[in-house]
C-alpha positions as CSV (number, residue, x, y, z in Angstrom):
1,M,-53.0,-17.1,-56.7
2,L,-53.0,-21.1,-57.8
3,D,-50.5,-20.5,-60.0
4,A,-47.1,-22.4,-58.5
5,N,-45.5,-20.8,-61.6
6,S,-45.8,-17.1,-60.7
7,G,-43.4,-17.5,-57.7
8,N,-43.5,-15.6,-54.4
9,L,-46.9,-13.1,-54.1
10,S,-46.8,-10.6,-51.7
11,L,-50.4,-10.0,-51.6
12,I,-51.1,-7.5,-48.7
13,K,-48.3,-5.8,-46.3
14,V,-49.8,-2.8,-44.1
15,V,-48.2,-1.1,-41.8
16,T,-50.1,1.1,-39.4
17,G,-48.6,2.8,-36.2
18,S,-46.6,-0.3,-34.8
19,H,-48.8,-3.0,-36.2
20,I,-47.9,-5.1,-38.8
21,Y,-50.3,-7.2,-41.4
22,L,-48.8,-9.1,-44.5
23,L,-50.0,-12.0,-46.6
24,E,-47.8,-13.8,-48.9
25,R,-48.0,-17.0,-50.9
26,D,-45.0,-19.1,-51.8
27,P,-44.8,-21.0,-54.7
28,Q,-45.8,-24.6,-52.9
29,L,-48.8,-22.3,-52.7
30,N,-48.1,-21.9,-48.7
31,L,-50.5,-19.1,-48.2
32,R,-49.0,-16.8,-44.8
33,F,-50.8,-14.5,-42.9
34,T,-48.4,-12.6,-40.2
35,H,-49.3,-10.2,-37.8
36,S,-46.7,-8.0,-35.1
37,S,-47.3,-5.7,-32.5
38,P,-46.1,-5.0,-29.2
39,S,-48.8,-6.6,-27.6
40,T,-48.8,-9.7,-28.9
41,G,-45.2,-10.1,-30.5
42,T,-45.2,-11.6,-34.4
43,R,-47.7,-15.0,-35.2
44,S,-48.2,-16.4,-38.6
45,A,-51.1,-18.9,-40.0
46,I,-49.7,-20.7,-42.6
47,L,-52.4,-22.7,-45.3
48,D,-51.8,-25.1,-48.0
49,L,-54.4,-24.2,-50.9
50,K,-53.2,-27.1,-52.9
51,S,-56.6,-28.3,-51.9
52,L,-58.4,-25.7,-53.4
53,E,-56.7,-25.7,-56.7
54,S,-59.7,-26.2,-58.6
55,S,-61.6,-23.4,-57.3
56,E,-62.2,-20.6,-59.8
57,V,-62.7,-18.2,-57.1
58,I,-61.2,-18.1,-53.4
59,G,-62.7,-15.7,-51.0
60,I,-59.5,-14.9,-48.3
61,D,-60.3,-13.8,-44.4
62,L,-57.8,-12.7,-41.8
63,T,-59.3,-11.8,-38.4
64,W,-57.0,-10.9,-35.3
65,S,-57.5,-10.4,-31.7
66,P,-55.0,-10.4,-28.2
67,E,-55.5,-13.7,-28.0
68,K,-55.1,-15.4,-31.9
69,I,-55.2,-15.0,-35.1
70,C,-56.5,-16.8,-38.1
71,L,-56.4,-17.2,-41.6
72,Y,-59.4,-18.8,-43.7
73,A,-59.9,-19.6,-47.3
74,T,-63.1,-20.6,-49.3
75,D,-63.9,-21.7,-52.9
76,V,-66.6,-19.1,-53.1
77,H,-68.7,-21.3,-55.7
78,D,-68.6,-24.1,-53.3
79,P,-68.2,-22.8,-49.5
80,D,-68.7,-26.6,-48.5
81,R,-64.7,-26.7,-49.4
82,H,-63.2,-24.2,-47.1
83,I,-59.6,-24.3,-44.8
84,A,-58.8,-22.9,-41.8
85,V,-56.1,-22.5,-39.2
86,E,-55.2,-20.6,-36.2
87,G,-52.0,-18.9,-36.1
88,T,-48.6,-19.9,-33.6
89,L,-46.0,-17.8,-32.2
90,A,-43.4,-17.1,-35.3
91,P,-39.5,-17.9,-34.5
92,Y,-39.1,-14.4,-35.3
93,Q,-40.2,-10.9,-34.3
94,L,-40.8,-8.0,-36.9
95,Q,-41.0,-4.6,-35.5
96,V,-41.3,-1.2,-37.2
97,C,-38.7,1.1,-37.8
98,P,-39.1,5.1,-37.4
99,D,-39.7,5.3,-41.5
100,G,-42.6,2.8,-41.7
101,S,-40.0,0.2,-42.7
102,I,-40.0,-3.5,-41.8
103,M,-37.0,-4.8,-39.5
104,T,-36.7,-9.0,-38.7
105,L,-34.9,-10.0,-35.4
106,G,-34.0,-13.4,-35.1
107,D,-35.3,-16.8,-37.0
108,E,-35.3,-20.5,-36.5
109,G,-32.9,-21.9,-34.0
110,V,-31.8,-18.2,-33.5
111,Q,-31.9,-16.6,-30.3
112,V,-32.2,-12.5,-30.3
113,M,-31.9,-10.8,-26.8
114,G,-31.8,-6.9,-26.0
115,T,-32.0,-5.8,-29.6
116,R,-31.2,-1.8,-30.4
117,V,-30.5,-0.1,-33.5
118,I,-28.9,2.9,-33.4
119,V,-28.5,5.3,-36.4
120,G,-26.8,8.9,-36.2
121,G,-26.6,8.6,-32.4
122,K,-30.4,8.1,-32.1
123,P,-32.6,4.7,-31.7
124,L,-33.7,3.5,-34.5
125,V,-35.3,0.3,-33.1
126,N,-35.7,-1.1,-29.3
127,T,-36.7,-4.2,-28.4
128,T,-40.6,-3.8,-27.1
129,A,-41.7,-3.8,-23.4
130,I,-42.5,-7.3,-22.9
131,N,-39.4,-8.9,-23.9
132,T,-37.3,-6.1,-22.5
133,W,-38.6,-7.8,-19.2
134,R,-38.2,-11.1,-20.3
135,D,-34.9,-10.7,-21.5
136,T,-34.1,-8.5,-17.8
137,V,-35.4,-12.4,-15.9
138,T,-33.1,-14.2,-18.6
139,S,-30.3,-12.3,-17.5
140,I,-31.3,-12.8,-13.9
141,E,-31.4,-16.8,-14.0
142,I,-28.1,-16.5,-15.9
143,L,-26.5,-15.1,-13.2
144,L,-28.0,-17.0,-10.5
145,K,-25.9,-20.2,-12.0
146,G,-23.0,-18.5,-11.3
147,S,-21.0,-20.0,-8.2
148,S,-17.6,-18.6,-6.3
149,P,-15.6,-20.1,-3.5
150,D,-16.3,-16.3,-1.5
151,G,-19.8,-18.5,-0.8
152,Y,-22.6,-16.5,1.5
153,I,-20.7,-12.8,0.2
154,F,-21.1,-13.9,-3.4
155,D,-25.1,-14.9,-3.6
156,T,-25.5,-11.9,-0.9
157,I,-23.9,-9.7,-3.9
158,C,-25.8,-11.6,-6.9
159,C,-29.5,-11.0,-5.0
160,C,-28.3,-7.4,-4.7
161,L,-27.7,-7.1,-8.4
162,S,-31.0,-9.4,-9.0
163,I,-33.1,-6.9,-6.9
164,A,-31.7,-3.8,-8.8
165,M,-32.1,-5.5,-11.9
166,L,-35.4,-6.2,-11.3
167,I,-36.9,-3.0,-10.7
168,T,-34.4,-1.4,-13.4
169,G,-36.8,-4.3,-15.7
170,F,-40.0,-3.1,-13.7
171,E,-39.7,1.1,-14.9
172,T,-38.2,-0.1,-18.3
173,Y,-41.2,-2.0,-18.7
174,G,-44.2,0.3,-17.7
175,K,-42.6,3.3,-19.6
176,R,-42.3,1.4,-22.7
177,R,-45.4,-0.1,-22.3
178,F,-46.9,3.4,-21.8
179,L,-45.6,4.7,-24.5
180,E,-46.4,1.6,-26.8
181,L,-49.7,1.8,-26.1
182,E,-50.6,5.2,-28.0
183,E,-48.8,3.6,-30.6
184,E,-51.0,0.9,-31.0
185,G,-53.7,2.7,-31.3
186,I,-55.0,3.5,-27.8
187,H,-55.9,6.9,-27.1
188,A,-54.0,8.7,-24.6
189,N,-55.7,11.2,-22.2
190,F,-53.2,14.0,-22.1
191,E,-55.4,16.4,-20.5
192,E,-56.2,14.0,-17.0
193,L,-52.4,12.8,-17.3
194,A,-51.3,17.1,-17.7
195,K,-53.4,17.8,-14.5
196,K,-51.5,14.9,-12.2
197,F,-47.9,15.4,-13.8
198,I,-47.3,18.9,-14.7
199,S,-46.6,20.9,-11.3
200,R,-49.0,23.3,-10.1
201,K,-46.8,26.5,-10.9
202,D,-46.7,25.2,-14.6
203,Q,-50.2,24.2,-14.8
204,D,-50.9,27.0,-17.3
205,N,-52.1,26.8,-20.9
206,V,-48.7,28.6,-22.0
207,L,-47.0,25.1,-21.0
208,R,-49.7,22.7,-22.2
209,E,-49.8,24.7,-25.3
210,K,-45.3,24.7,-26.0
211,I,-45.8,20.5,-25.4
212,A,-48.8,20.6,-28.1
213,Q,-46.5,22.5,-30.2
214,E,-43.5,21.1,-29.7
215,A,-45.2,17.7,-30.4
216,K,-46.8,18.8,-33.8
217,T,-43.0,19.7,-35.0
218,S,-41.3,16.9,-33.5
219,G,-44.3,14.3,-34.9
220,I,-44.7,12.6,-31.4
221,S,-47.4,12.9,-29.1
222,P,-48.0,14.9,-26.2
223,S,-47.8,12.1,-23.8
224,K,-44.4,10.9,-25.3
225,I,-43.0,14.5,-24.6
226,L,-44.1,14.4,-20.9
227,V,-42.2,10.7,-20.6
228,D,-39.1,12.1,-22.1
229,R,-39.2,15.2,-19.8
230,K,-39.0,12.6,-17.1
231,N,-42.1,14.2,-15.3
232,I,-43.3,10.4,-14.4
233,N,-40.9,8.5,-12.3
234,F,-42.4,4.7,-13.3
235,Q,-40.0,3.2,-10.8
236,N,-42.1,4.5,-8.3
237,Y,-44.7,2.1,-7.9
238,E,-47.4,5.1,-7.2
239,R,-46.9,7.0,-9.7
240,C,-46.7,4.0,-11.7
241,K,-50.3,3.6,-11.3
242,L,-51.4,7.4,-11.2
243,A,-49.7,7.1,-14.8
244,F,-51.9,4.0,-16.6
245,N,-55.0,5.1,-14.5
246,K,-55.1,8.7,-15.6
247,C,-53.6,7.9,-18.9
248,Y,-55.5,4.8,-20.0
249,G,-58.1,4.2,-17.4
250,I,-56.5,1.1,-16.0
251,K,-56.8,0.7,-12.0
252,F,-54.2,-1.0,-10.1
253,P,-54.6,-3.7,-8.7
254,E,-58.0,-4.1,-9.6
255,D,-57.6,-4.7,-13.9
256,L,-54.3,-6.2,-12.9
257,G,-56.3,-9.3,-11.3
258,V,-53.3,-9.9,-8.5
259,P,-53.5,-9.8,-4.5
260,N,-52.9,-7.4,-2.1
261,E,-50.0,-9.3,-0.8
262,T,-48.0,-9.3,-4.3
263,L,-48.4,-5.4,-4.1
264,E,-47.0,-4.7,-0.9
265,E,-43.9,-7.3,-1.2
266,L,-43.6,-5.5,-4.9
267,R,-43.3,-2.3,-3.0
268,R,-40.7,-3.8,-0.6
269,I,-38.3,-5.2,-3.1
270,I,-38.3,-1.5,-4.7
271,H,-37.4,0.1,-1.0
272,A,-34.9,-2.9,-0.7
273,R,-33.8,-1.7,-4.5
274,H,-33.3,1.8,-3.1
275,Q,-31.6,0.8,-0.2
276,I,-28.7,-1.4,-2.0
277,I,-28.3,1.7,-4.3
278,H,-28.2,4.5,-1.9
279,V,-26.7,2.5,1.1
280,S,-24.9,-0.1,0.3
281,P,-24.9,-3.4,-1.8
282,L,-23.7,-5.3,0.7
283,I,-27.0,-5.5,2.9
284,G,-28.2,-8.5,4.0
285,V,-31.2,-8.9,5.4
286,L,-34.8,-7.4,3.5
287,N,-36.7,-5.9,6.8
288,E,-33.5,-4.8,9.0
289,D,-35.6,-1.8,9.9
290,R,-38.2,-4.4,11.4
291,L,-36.0,-7.0,13.0
292,A,-37.8,-6.1,15.8
293,T,-41.3,-7.7,15.0
294,E,-40.2,-9.8,12.3
295,K,-37.8,-12.8,11.3
296,P,-35.2,-11.6,9.1
297,I,-35.5,-11.9,5.7
298,F,-31.7,-12.9,4.0
299,F,-30.8,-11.9,0.2
300,N,-30.0,-15.1,-1.2
301,K,-30.6,-17.0,-4.5
302,E,-34.1,-18.5,-2.9
303,Y,-35.2,-15.1,-1.9
304,T,-34.5,-13.8,-6.0
305,K,-36.4,-16.3,-7.3
306,H,-39.5,-15.4,-4.9
307,A,-38.9,-11.6,-6.1
308,I,-38.8,-12.4,-10.2
309,D,-42.3,-14.3,-9.0
310,V,-43.2,-11.3,-7.8
311,L,-42.4,-8.9,-10.4
312,D,-43.3,-11.0,-12.9
313,G,-46.6,-11.6,-11.8
314,F,-47.6,-7.9,-11.4
315,I,-45.7,-7.3,-15.3
316,Q,-47.9,-10.0,-16.9
317,G,-51.0,-8.5,-15.0
318,L,-50.1,-5.0,-15.9
319,H,-49.5,-6.5,-19.7
320,S,-53.0,-8.8,-19.6
321,A,-55.0,-5.6,-18.6
322,T,-53.3,-3.4,-21.5
323,L,-54.4,-6.0,-24.0
324,K,-57.9,-5.6,-23.1
325,L,-57.8,-2.0,-24.4
326,R,-59.1,-1.3,-27.7
327,P,-58.0,1.4,-30.5
328,T,-60.5,4.1,-30.8
């Protein structure tokens, strides 16, 4: 451990589900603890062991939680000689591939967005739920920097496109986060989920046994099969709410810490997306069906920024609620 001539040392390398734990030491006697998960991203804590070079025996402690990771080193024979450091977000992301290998995405000064790796026509690596949402917001912010001599109609089109992208981001985050939780060791209550998302005519043991057998054969969970069958529409607020509640016990809006006004705005934005996609991409007024009693709310860049705040507040609240869940 304290011999610089021994080169790079890999002391711990553990991959369990979608969690990664690494403990490494470089020739400069820097000890690095890295923890990565879809929930928290990749965090790294680095200790300089030179102050303990004279120690005969060193005790190493690693701690991790959704809030922080820490790395400790102590001289076992002289406990007063100890060092500690709290980790920070790494400039890169580590993700677990289906075969258990680790993929590194990005690095210092290298920004990576929307990562997807396809092998044999099947996705090997996808961006995590929260990073997908961040990429969505970044994409819309880039779109809003655009300008055109067409003026008002250009702003309206940008807003309509942004609303559609926001709700797609909402749906994608909900679906991916729902599946990520089980990969992180959180118990998924498939029985309660099935009661609500398998139609009554299919509510029999035959279908459940079929799903269970398919899950066993495919090496995936029955909850994922239910999602892959598109039984759960995560773009629908009420269905998304029901799925997270029955499967993981998360209550909307109580556990999210968001006000009712935010939820009402979210529903209106989801409805606006439906109008944009199924009626016209040139709808200029959000509340055109309520103009008799309300002032018009125009689709423009200001409203788009407001919609981003509404969706981001909801998703950050949901993500925080999922971080409070613990593996069983």
